[in-house]
C-alpha positions, 0 to 999 in steps of 0.5 A: 500500500505504501508503494502505491501511495508513494507513486501518487502526487505528493499529498497529505490527508488531514482529518475533517469529520471524525469517526464519532461525528460520522457514527452519531450522524448515521444513527440520526439518519437511521432513526429518521428512516425508521420513523418515516417508514413505520409501516413494516408491512411495506418492504423497504430496500436500500440500494448502495452504489459501489464502491464508495457507499459500502461502509456507509450502507453497512452502518446505516442499515444497522441503525434502522429499527425495522425490517429492511433489505439491501442490495448493491449496484455498480454504475459507470459513466466514463468507460475508458475516458477520463471525462464523462461521455454521457453514457451510463452503464450498469456494471452490476445490477440489482439481484432482486425485484424492486416492484412494490418496494420503497427504495432508498438509493444510498451514495457516499457523495453528491456533486456535479459529477454524480447527478447523471448517475443519480438521475439515471438510477432513479429513473431506472428504478422507477421504471421497475415499478418501485413504490417510491424512490428517494436518495440518501447521501453521506456528503453533499456538495451543493455548491457544485450542483448543476442539475437539481437532485432532491436529497431526502437524507443527508449526512453532512453538507460540505464545501468543494473539498477532495475527501477520502475515507469511510469508503471513499478513495483516492486511486483506491487508497484510504477507503478503510479510514474510519474518519473522513479526511481532506486530501491536501496537495501543493498547487503544482499537484492539484491538476494531477490529483483532479485528473486521477480522481475524475478517472476513478470517481464515477466508474464504481 
């Protein structure tokens, strides 16, 4: 791992949101979802978007005090390009039917680059006759929004920082950090960081 990190542009990770803050907020979100979906006879399905939302989803479902299902999808809107082509591909589809179920799409972070994925995924699930579809994100960057996306459940609103940890990565590193950190780089390395992140952020 150290060899991989050393091959990246020089950078450091500064703590931003602590493990305790994350767990407290995830518990609040779980309580809110439990309250909003009190009818236990209506099936509730949480759909995590791989890979970034994996840890968030795992903690979230353990804080929901009612029967709940969960599944994962993997979506690409880049292919081999480093900039979005406007084409969306499902790399891993849902395993079970969503028909008649209340569905919550769970993502790690929402900014301009993810609006295409959200719009496509929400429409795709609605077309499969889900009873309802809404969005839950751990981090929201409203300053980068170009396409309106209604977020029903939000962990934290943040400025336009390059963040890692708690499932989020930089070149597949740092996903296992229990906290969320900001990647700090020198001015000379910002472009290299952005290009690497853009190539990776919407593949899976």
